[in-house]
Backbone bond lengths (Angstrom), bond angles and torsions (degrees), N, CA, C in turn:
res aa  C-N    CA-C-N  psi(-1)  N-CA   C-N-CA  omega(-1)  CA-C   N-CA-C  phi
1 M - - - 1.489 - - 1.514 109.40 -
2 Q 1.334 117.29 140.01 1.433 122.03 179.01 1.541 110.34 -109.00
3 I 1.337 115.44 129.98 1.440 121.39 178.36 1.517 109.11 -135.17
4 L 1.317 116.60 139.50 1.438 121.32 177.40 1.531 109.16 -79.07
5 G 1.319 115.92 117.27 1.436 120.46 177.28 1.520 111.29 -97.79
6 I 1.325 114.91 130.63 1.471 120.60 -178.80 1.519 109.00 -125.64
7 D 1.318 116.48 123.75 1.466 123.73 -179.39 1.530 107.17 -106.55
8 I 1.334 117.17 109.00 1.457 121.19 -177.29 1.528 108.85 -97.24
9 G 1.313 116.73 115.42 1.450 121.89 -177.68 1.502 111.51 -120.96
10 G 1.318 117.01 171.42 1.447 121.45 -178.90 1.517 113.49 -67.30
11 S 1.306 118.05 -26.62 1.465 121.12 -179.60 1.523 114.07 -106.03
12 A 1.341 117.28 -27.26 1.466 119.94 -176.62 1.515 110.98 -155.58
13 V 1.341 112.93 151.74 1.467 122.25 169.51 1.514 107.85 -102.80
14 K 1.327 117.68 122.60 1.476 121.68 -177.08 1.523 108.42 -119.72
15 A 1.319 117.16 141.18 1.460 118.68 -174.62 1.527 111.19 -154.79
16 A 1.347 115.38 152.20 1.452 123.27 173.98 1.520 107.87 -166.71
17 P 1.323 116.69 151.24 1.488 118.92 171.61 1.509 109.36 -72.88
18 V 1.331 116.76 142.97 1.470 122.69 -172.79 1.509 110.23 -127.51
19 N 1.328 116.70 137.27 1.452 121.97 166.74 1.527 106.49 -82.27
20 I 1.306 118.45 106.95 1.469 119.66 -173.17 1.534 112.77 -76.71
21 E 1.325 118.61 -4.71 1.454 120.98 174.71 1.511 112.98 -78.34
22 N 1.346 116.78 -30.64 1.458 119.12 -179.93 1.529 113.41 -129.05
23 G 1.304 118.26 -0.79 1.477 122.27 178.08 1.500 115.02 77.84
24 E 1.325 120.12 10.60 1.441 122.13 -177.84 1.525 112.52 -82.87
25 L 1.326 115.32 137.60 1.443 120.92 172.60 1.533 108.93 -74.05
26 L 1.326 116.24 133.10 1.462 120.27 -174.29 1.508 113.51 -95.61
27 A 1.339 116.94 -1.32 1.477 121.60 177.16 1.506 106.83 -158.52
28 D 1.318 115.87 163.40 1.467 118.67 175.48 1.540 109.59 -59.09
29 R 1.304 116.14 136.85 1.434 117.95 -179.49 1.530 110.86 -74.17
30 V 1.322 114.27 149.36 1.484 119.40 174.90 1.547 107.82 -101.55
31 R 1.298 114.73 149.93 1.477 119.92 -179.44 1.536 105.62 -135.75
32 I 1.333 115.42 121.36 1.451 122.39 -179.05 1.523 108.17 -123.47
33 K 1.297 116.75 129.78 1.456 121.17 179.57 1.512 110.16 -59.20
34 T 1.326 116.20 130.91 1.455 121.68 178.33 1.514 110.70 -66.68
35 P 1.343 118.81 126.35 1.460 120.28 -179.56 1.484 111.62 -65.33
36 Q 1.347 115.62 149.62 1.468 121.43 177.14 1.519 108.79 -113.88
37 P 1.326 121.47 131.65 1.467 124.00 -5.52 1.523 111.33 -75.24
38 H 1.357 115.17 169.76 1.457 118.87 -173.82 1.527 110.56 -84.26
39 K 1.308 118.56 60.69 1.452 121.27 -176.47 1.549 111.19 -78.68
40 P 1.357 117.95 151.26 1.471 120.28 -176.44 1.525 113.48 -52.58
41 E 1.309 117.56 -48.56 1.482 119.45 -176.23 1.512 112.98 -63.88
42 E 1.347 117.17 -30.36 1.470 119.58 179.73 1.542 110.61 -75.59
43 I 1.301 117.36 -40.36 1.470 119.76 177.64 1.515 109.67 -67.72
44 A 1.322 118.82 -38.40 1.448 121.42 177.65 1.541 111.72 -59.50
45 K 1.309 116.88 -38.54 1.483 121.17 176.91 1.547 110.34 -63.20
46 I 1.327 116.56 -38.07 1.463 119.16 178.75 1.515 110.34 -64.88
47 L 1.338 116.58 -43.27 1.492 118.32 179.22 1.508 111.43 -64.85
48 K 1.300 118.60 -36.70 1.478 121.28 175.58 1.555 109.56 -60.60
49 K 1.322 115.01 -41.98 1.457 119.89 178.88 1.531 111.80 -64.57
50 V 1.336 116.39 -40.01 1.467 120.87 179.60 1.530 109.85 -64.94
51 A 1.322 116.96 -47.73 1.459 120.14 179.81 1.525 111.79 -60.21
52 K 1.340 116.20 -38.89 1.450 120.09 178.51 1.510 111.14 -67.18
53 H 1.345 116.67 -38.77 1.471 121.04 178.19 1.530 112.89 -57.14
54 F 1.329 114.78 -42.21 1.491 118.71 -178.79 1.528 111.01 -93.29
55 R 1.319 118.27 4.67 1.469 122.02 -177.86 1.522 110.71 51.36
56 W 1.329 114.12 49.92 1.455 121.53 -167.26 1.537 111.17 -94.77
57 S 1.335 115.15 135.26 1.461 119.99 177.71 1.550 110.31 -139.71
58 A 1.318 116.30 20.19 1.475 122.77 -177.44 1.510 108.46 -115.94
59 P 1.385 117.94 -175.01 1.469 119.60 -177.74 1.532 113.62 -60.26
60 I 1.323 114.73 149.58 1.456 123.51 178.03 1.517 109.00 -128.79
61 G 1.347 116.36 139.68 1.450 122.48 172.42 1.510 110.02 -117.25
62 C 1.327 118.54 135.88 1.460 123.16 -178.50 1.492 111.97 -123.63
63 G 1.337 116.95 132.55 1.441 121.45 168.45 1.534 106.93 -95.12
64 F 1.334 115.58 131.01 1.458 119.99 -170.36 1.536 110.27 -132.44
65 P 1.333 118.58 136.07 1.473 120.41 -173.87 1.525 113.91 -80.44
66 A 1.345 115.94 68.59 1.458 122.73 178.66 1.498 108.97 -165.35
67 V 1.321 116.19 161.69 1.471 120.51 167.79 1.533 106.61 -69.43
68 I 1.356 116.05 129.07 1.441 121.76 -179.30 1.549 107.83 -116.20
69 Q 1.350 115.00 116.97 1.456 120.44 176.38 1.517 107.70 -132.05
70 D 1.348 116.80 134.09 1.480 121.14 -177.14 1.486 111.53 49.23
71 N 1.338 116.02 43.23 1.466 124.23 176.00 1.544 112.72 68.39
72 T 1.318 117.10 9.03 1.455 122.31 -172.71 1.532 111.97 -118.19
73 A 1.347 116.15 139.75 1.449 120.54 177.63 1.525 109.88 -75.80
74 R 1.345 116.42 125.74 1.460 121.53 -177.98 1.521 113.40 -105.39
75 T 1.339 116.40 -13.66 1.470 120.79 179.77 1.508 108.56 -134.97
76 A 1.355 115.93 166.94 1.473 120.19 176.79 1.515 108.83 -155.88
77 S 1.333 116.55 64.25 1.474 119.98 -174.93 1.519 111.69 -70.68
78 N 1.349 117.20 -40.16 1.466 119.67 -175.00 1.537 111.58 -122.31
79 I 1.344 116.69 18.64 1.450 122.29 177.36 1.533 108.05 -134.07
80 D 1.309 116.43 174.15 1.457 121.04 -176.74 1.524 111.01 -62.39
81 K 1.320 116.27 139.38 1.484 119.89 -176.65 1.522 113.88 -64.37
82 S 1.333 116.62 -16.18 1.457 119.13 179.03 1.503 113.73 -67.95
83 W 1.350 117.13 -10.73 1.459 120.75 176.13 1.529 112.47 -69.59
84 I 1.317 117.64 -28.18 1.453 121.19 -174.74 1.534 109.29 -61.56
85 G 1.321 116.92 123.26 1.445 121.69 -178.15 1.531 113.25 90.36
86 T 1.355 118.00 -3.99 1.445 119.79 179.72 1.525 110.37 -81.03
87 N 1.328 117.15 131.76 1.453 121.39 172.49 1.524 107.94 -76.70
88 V 1.317 116.16 97.88 1.448 122.36 -172.65 1.525 111.19 -67.02
89 V 1.318 116.21 -38.10 1.464 121.24 179.69 1.517 111.04 -61.97
90 D 1.326 117.93 -46.77 1.447 121.74 179.01 1.527 111.57 -62.48
91 L 1.340 115.86 -44.81 1.452 121.06 -178.29 1.519 111.01 -61.52
92 F 1.333 117.42 -48.72 1.465 120.10 -177.47 1.513 112.86 -72.60
93 S 1.320 116.86 -32.79 1.473 120.15 177.75 1.552 108.66 -64.87
94 Q 1.307 116.32 -42.25 1.466 119.88 179.01 1.501 111.34 -64.90
95 S 1.338 118.16 -41.81 1.443 119.78 -175.07 1.509 112.88 -73.77
96 T 1.329 117.78 -31.50 1.475 120.19 -176.54 1.548 112.04 -97.48
97 K 1.331 116.26 -15.88 1.491 122.60 -174.13 1.544 110.41 60.70
98 C 1.324 116.19 32.86 1.458 122.64 -179.56 1.532 108.94 -131.67
99 P 1.341 117.23 156.24 1.480 118.85 170.50 1.515 111.06 -68.56
100 V 1.322 118.21 129.02 1.440 122.68 -173.23 1.525 110.30 -127.71
101 Q 1.350 116.13 138.40 1.465 122.78 169.13 1.517 107.85 -118.50
102 V 1.338 117.74 143.45 1.472 121.70 -177.90 1.498 109.27 -126.11
103 I 1.345 113.85 142.19 1.487 120.53 -178.41 1.503 107.09 -142.26
104 N 1.318 117.10 154.15 1.488 121.74 173.20 1.541 109.21 -53.70
105 D 1.325 116.25 139.74 1.469 120.54 -172.90 1.522 113.09 -63.18
106 A 1.351 117.99 -42.55 1.447 119.71 179.23 1.542 110.86 -67.96
107 D 1.356 116.20 -35.45 1.474 118.78 175.27 1.521 111.28 -62.07
108 A 1.356 116.00 -36.27 1.470 120.60 176.99 1.532 109.71 -61.71
109 A 1.323 117.69 -47.76 1.448 121.05 -180.00 1.532 110.09 -61.45
110 G 1.327 116.60 -38.06 1.464 120.15 178.58 1.532 111.86 -63.79
111 L 1.328 117.14 -43.23 1.468 120.31 178.88 1.541 110.14 -57.62
112 A 1.327 115.37 -43.22 1.471 118.57 -178.84 1.532 111.60 -64.77
113 E 1.326 115.61 -44.25 1.471 118.19 179.95 1.512 113.38 -66.81
114 M 1.323 116.46 -33.70 1.478 119.81 179.57 1.510 111.77 -70.67
115 K 1.355 117.57 -34.14 1.459 120.15 -176.60 1.529 112.39 -89.02
116 F 1.336 116.58 -37.83 1.452 119.31 -171.88 1.532 114.87 -125.01
117 G 1.331 117.86 -4.95 1.442 120.55 -173.28 1.507 115.84 -121.88
118 A 1.326 115.60 -134.85 1.452 122.27 -172.79 1.517 114.29 -68.75
119 G 1.310 118.01 -16.41 1.460 121.47 -178.56 1.524 114.71 -96.49
120 Q 1.345 117.09 3.60 1.444 119.07 -178.88 1.533 111.96 -57.46
121 N 1.308 116.49 135.99 1.480 124.05 177.65 1.526 114.36 62.98
122 E 1.349 116.42 17.62 1.460 120.43 175.63 1.515 108.95 -92.93
123 N 1.329 117.41 118.37 1.454 122.15 -176.77 1.509 114.15 -106.55
124 G 1.332 118.03 -3.71 1.439 121.16 178.08 1.505 111.01 -84.91
125 V 1.348 115.01 -154.43 1.446 121.29 177.78 1.539 108.58 -88.73
126 V 1.312 116.46 120.25 1.466 121.61 -178.71 1.535 110.03 -120.24
127 V 1.314 115.71 131.64 1.485 119.86 176.22 1.521 108.06 -119.66
128 L 1.311 116.03 123.93 1.470 121.97 173.34 1.513 107.72 -101.87
129 I 1.355 114.61 131.53 1.453 121.44 175.71 1.529 107.81 -120.02
130 T 1.337 115.62 123.95 1.465 120.28 173.49 1.536 108.24 -94.02
131 V 1.310 115.99 121.99 1.475 121.14 -175.93 1.532 108.20 -104.31
132 G 1.322 116.63 115.54 1.428 120.04 -179.56 1.512 110.04 -163.21
133 T 1.336 116.67 -128.35 1.484 120.33 176.83 1.501 109.74 -59.54
134 G 1.320 116.59 -36.22 1.469 123.55 174.44 1.493 109.17 -128.16
135 L 1.322 115.21 -159.22 1.465 122.90 174.90 1.528 107.40 -125.55
136 G 1.315 115.63 101.26 1.484 119.73 177.12 1.541 108.86 -86.44
137 S 1.305 116.87 160.87 1.442 119.00 -178.39 1.536 111.34 -148.69
138 S 1.323 116.32 150.35 1.461 121.57 168.07 1.525 107.84 -143.70
139 L 1.327 115.33 145.97 1.461 122.99 -173.61 1.528 110.41 -125.74
140 F 1.350 115.34 132.40 1.443 120.05 179.99 1.516 109.34 -131.98
141 T 1.321 116.82 142.12 1.444 121.45 169.85 1.513 108.85 -134.39
142 Q 1.314 116.63 130.09 1.464 124.08 -173.00 1.535 110.54 49.89
143 G 1.324 114.59 39.67 1.424 121.13 177.31 1.512 117.59 77.20
144 K 1.331 116.44 1.25 1.462 121.19 -177.76 1.543 109.72 -102.11
145 L 1.313 114.93 135.70 1.450 121.70 -179.66 1.532 113.20 -77.60
146 F 1.325 116.76 131.55 1.454 123.15 167.08 1.517 106.26 -101.33
147 P 1.340 119.01 104.40 1.445 121.07 -164.60 1.543 115.12 -78.28
148 N 1.336 113.47 158.82 1.497 121.89 169.42 1.492 114.26 61.86
149 T 1.327 118.47 41.95 1.482 119.69 -176.42 1.517 112.43 -71.98
150 E 1.323 118.09 -38.64 1.487 121.26 178.63 1.534 113.19 48.46
151 F 1.329 115.59 51.53 1.464 122.30 -178.89 1.541 112.21 -70.02
152 G 1.327 117.91 -7.44 1.436 119.41 177.07 1.518 112.39 -78.77
153 H 1.349 117.29 -5.32 1.457 120.47 -172.06 1.530 115.11 -110.58
154 F 1.358 116.71 3.53 1.472 115.58 173.81 1.526 109.88 -75.94
155 I 1.340 116.28 169.37 1.453 120.04 -176.43 1.553 109.69 -90.82
156 L 1.311 114.55 128.23 1.485 122.43 179.51 1.520 108.93 -134.67
157 N 1.316 116.41 124.88 1.463 121.01 -177.27 1.518 112.07 53.24
158 G 1.338 116.02 40.21 1.441 120.94 174.62 1.501 116.90 79.51
159 Q 1.356 117.36 7.34 1.449 119.71 177.92 1.507 110.85 -145.56
160 V 1.314 117.14 168.13 1.448 121.18 178.53 1.519 108.81 -60.63
161 A 1.313 117.28 132.39 1.479 122.02 -170.38 1.519 112.34 -52.86
162 E 1.349 118.19 -43.38 1.463 118.05 -175.80 1.558 111.65 -70.96
163 K 1.328 116.34 -18.03 1.453 118.30 174.42 1.511 111.86 -80.61
164 Y 1.334 114.65 -14.76 1.464 121.10 -178.86 1.519 112.64 -97.94
165 A 1.356 116.07 -33.51 1.463 117.39 -168.59 1.529 115.04 -135.92
166 S 1.332 118.53 17.42 1.455 119.82 177.26 1.546 110.73 -80.78
167 D 1.312 116.86 166.93 1.440 120.77 176.10 1.502 110.97 -68.50
168 A 1.321 117.09 -31.55 1.483 120.71 176.17 1.518 110.72 -61.70
169 T 1.332 117.00 -38.50 1.466 121.54 177.91 1.515 110.94 -67.21
170 R 1.319 116.94 -39.82 1.453 120.45 176.45 1.544 111.01 -57.04
171 K 1.338 114.96 -45.24 1.455 120.35 -179.11 1.533 111.34 -70.36
172 K 1.312 115.69 -42.58 1.469 120.03 -176.70 1.523 113.00 -60.05
173 Y 1.335 115.58 -40.36 1.441 120.58 -177.90 1.515 113.29 -101.93
174 D 1.333 115.60 8.48 1.477 121.88 178.67 1.523 111.28 49.91
175 L 1.310 115.61 47.66 1.476 121.92 179.09 1.528 110.95 -74.55
176 S 1.322 116.14 141.64 1.467 120.38 172.83 1.501 107.75 -66.04
177 W 1.354 117.37 161.54 1.455 120.57 177.02 1.517 110.41 -61.01
178 K 1.355 115.68 -35.04 1.475 117.66 178.81 1.506 111.58 -65.09
179 K 1.341 117.57 -48.49 1.465 120.46 -177.63 1.526 110.57 -63.95
180 W 1.342 115.84 -42.37 1.459 117.26 178.66 1.506 111.72 -70.18
181 G 1.344 117.32 -37.13 1.469 121.27 179.14 1.507 111.88 -60.83
182 V 1.342 116.37 -38.07 1.472 119.21 177.42 1.527 110.46 -65.07
183 R 1.322 115.56 -38.34 1.492 118.54 177.51 1.525 110.73 -65.12
184 F 1.334 115.85 -46.03 1.456 118.86 -178.16 1.534 110.61 -65.94
185 N 1.321 116.16 -34.00 1.491 119.04 175.77 1.529 111.04 -62.50
186 K 1.336 117.11 -39.68 1.467 119.27 178.01 1.529 110.18 -62.08
187 Y 1.292 115.30 -37.73 1.473 121.48 178.74 1.526 110.59 -62.68
188 L 1.330 116.12 -48.88 1.473 120.94 178.27 1.532 111.87 -64.33
189 Q 1.306 116.93 -38.23 1.493 120.19 178.53 1.518 110.87 -63.86
190 H 1.334 116.41 -38.44 1.463 120.08 176.78 1.529 110.59 -63.76
191 L 1.309 116.80 -44.89 1.474 119.60 176.13 1.506 111.64 -60.72
192 E 1.336 115.69 -40.37 1.472 119.47 -179.49 1.531 110.03 -63.54
193 M 1.311 117.72 -38.88 1.475 121.06 178.24 1.517 110.38 -62.03
194 L 1.330 115.80 -38.83 1.476 120.44 -176.33 1.528 112.31 -77.62
195 L 1.363 118.49 -38.23 1.420 121.03 -165.37 1.533 116.13 -120.16
196 S 1.309 117.40 -16.76 1.477 121.70 -177.16 1.514 111.52 47.84
197 P 1.337 118.07 56.68 1.467 120.12 -178.32 1.533 111.83 -72.86
198 D 1.312 113.79 156.43 1.481 119.75 172.23 1.519 112.03 -85.51
199 L 1.348 114.60 -26.22 1.468 119.25 -173.93 1.497 111.22 -148.77
200 F 1.349 116.41 132.75 1.463 122.18 166.32 1.510 108.63 -104.28
201 I 1.334 117.31 132.64 1.450 122.18 171.85 1.535 107.17 -110.53
202 I 1.306 117.16 123.98 1.433 121.86 -178.90 1.533 109.19 -101.65
203 G 1.342 115.77 117.08 1.457 120.94 -179.29 1.493 111.45 -123.53
204 G 1.315 116.05 -163.20 1.454 121.42 -177.06 1.532 111.33 77.36
205 G 1.335 114.98 178.14 1.459 119.62 -177.68 1.518 113.41 -59.19
206 G 1.332 116.64 -33.81 1.465 119.23 -179.00 1.498 114.97 -64.88
207 S 1.344 116.34 -22.14 1.454 118.73 -178.21 1.537 112.41 -68.49
208 K 1.331 115.71 -19.91 1.456 118.54 -179.82 1.535 112.84 -67.97
209 K 1.347 115.40 -17.76 1.458 120.81 179.73 1.544 110.35 -108.91
210 Y 1.304 116.76 26.93 1.466 121.35 -173.17 1.521 110.77 -56.00
211 E 1.317 119.49 -38.44 1.448 120.90 -177.20 1.531 112.69 -64.77
212 K 1.352 116.23 -18.20 1.437 120.77 -179.67 1.548 112.60 -76.50
213 F 1.344 115.84 -26.93 1.470 118.93 -175.82 1.502 114.55 -124.17
214 S 1.306 119.37 -5.29 1.471 121.73 -174.66 1.526 113.01 -59.37
215 K 1.333 116.20 -33.76 1.466 120.81 -178.42 1.545 113.10 -65.04
216 Y 1.351 116.67 -16.45 1.452 120.70 -178.87 1.514 113.73 -96.72
217 L 1.340 117.23 3.98 1.450 121.76 -179.66 1.526 110.24 -92.89
218 D 1.323 115.64 129.45 1.463 120.86 -178.89 1.518 109.11 -135.94
219 V 1.338 115.65 83.10 1.472 120.94 178.03 1.547 107.35 -131.90
220 R 1.320 115.03 158.61 1.470 120.33 -179.46 1.524 111.34 -71.86
221 A 1.302 116.56 -36.85 1.470 120.43 -176.39 1.526 110.90 -67.71
222 R 1.328 115.19 154.86 1.456 120.09 171.70 1.539 108.23 -66.96
223 V 1.314 115.62 146.67 1.478 121.42 177.68 1.519 108.55 -127.04
224 V 1.341 116.59 124.30 1.466 119.56 177.92 1.523 107.80 -134.40
225 T 1.310 117.09 165.87 1.470 121.88 176.41 1.525 109.23 -93.48
226 A 1.328 114.26 152.58 1.461 119.88 175.80 1.527 109.21 -64.33
227 R 1.324 116.32 156.38 1.455 121.87 -178.85 1.516 113.16 -103.11
228 L 1.308 118.20 -27.89 1.444 120.20 -173.00 1.526 114.97 -86.84
229 F 1.349 115.40 -17.67 1.444 121.65 177.25 1.516 112.39 50.47
230 N 1.361 118.09 -123.24 1.463 121.18 -172.59 1.532 113.60 -68.01
231 E 1.316 117.10 -15.49 1.466 119.42 -179.49 1.521 112.86 -88.61
232 A 1.333 119.12 -12.58 1.474 121.38 -173.40 1.523 111.42 -59.23
233 G 1.328 118.59 -44.93 1.424 120.81 -177.34 1.535 113.43 -63.26
234 I 1.346 115.42 -39.60 1.450 121.92 178.08 1.506 110.65 -66.40
235 V 1.318 116.14 -50.52 1.483 121.31 -176.85 1.494 110.52 -63.06
236 G 1.353 117.12 -45.25 1.448 120.17 -179.77 1.529 113.16 -65.20
237 A 1.331 115.39 -37.83 1.460 119.16 176.59 1.537 109.92 -60.75
238 A 1.342 115.69 -41.76 1.476 120.02 179.62 1.544 109.15 -63.09
239 L 1.323 117.25 -43.16 1.465 120.18 179.22 1.533 111.39 -60.00
240 A 1.319 115.60 -37.11 1.475 120.89 179.26 1.559 110.97 -75.56
241 G 1.326 116.79 -13.79 1.439 120.88 -177.57 1.499 117.41 -84.97
242 V 1.341 116.24 -0.08 1.451 120.06 178.14 1.544 107.78 -62.57
243 P 1.323 117.06 126.68 1.482 118.51 179.71 1.537 110.50 -55.11
244 K 1.320 114.41 140.79 1.490 120.62 -173.10 1.522 112.28 -57.43
245 D 1.330 118.60 -31.84 1.449 119.43 -178.65 1.531 112.27 -78.42
246 E 1.353 116.16 -0.95 1.472 119.15 176.77 1.495 112.71 -111.57
247 N 1.348 117.96 -1.87 1.460 120.20 177.47 1.505 112.40 -72.39
């Protein structure tokens, strides 16, 4: 089955049709700069443009940077506050004229890694952390997703965790890999205390520099890097885009 996967991020919207049986992209991905501010009507225009580019009239799956409940955005940490209370599925379905499913963006990346990447055949507790502008998260147990965890937003050392240990924070304060690695290790240790995971998967842009900070990580769980990298959000969004009556 082919589904158009769309990964909506703070800096760019990325998309490609995906074969959800093997996770392969079926065309070169498109990348469109996310309009500022990230208002609903502006993002909807981008999705219309993406669907037109691929001449798409089939199901679409979208990864979106918010808690999604009942097809509706409940948070807006890194997007315009006008998204809160917006029925994202209705908005995107109307703009693309296609059936659309929407999922939290980090949950989308997690789905991809669990099916085609570093989480394959893992039946214990798995936590994926995307390290970038913020800290995205997805949680799985026995291969099943527990949605909308948003573990980047709990309080750590007196501040929101992603303000303490994201890659953006490392760059903003020009932290050495050691200083930042110690911070990120505290973050993982806190998650380990809460969840006792068997495996941490580190994804996002920060995972590309894993060898720079891996020596500073001290947790009981295994720690590995994601395998799908920039394609995870697109592939996972496509997996989430399967019409509900076909799941």
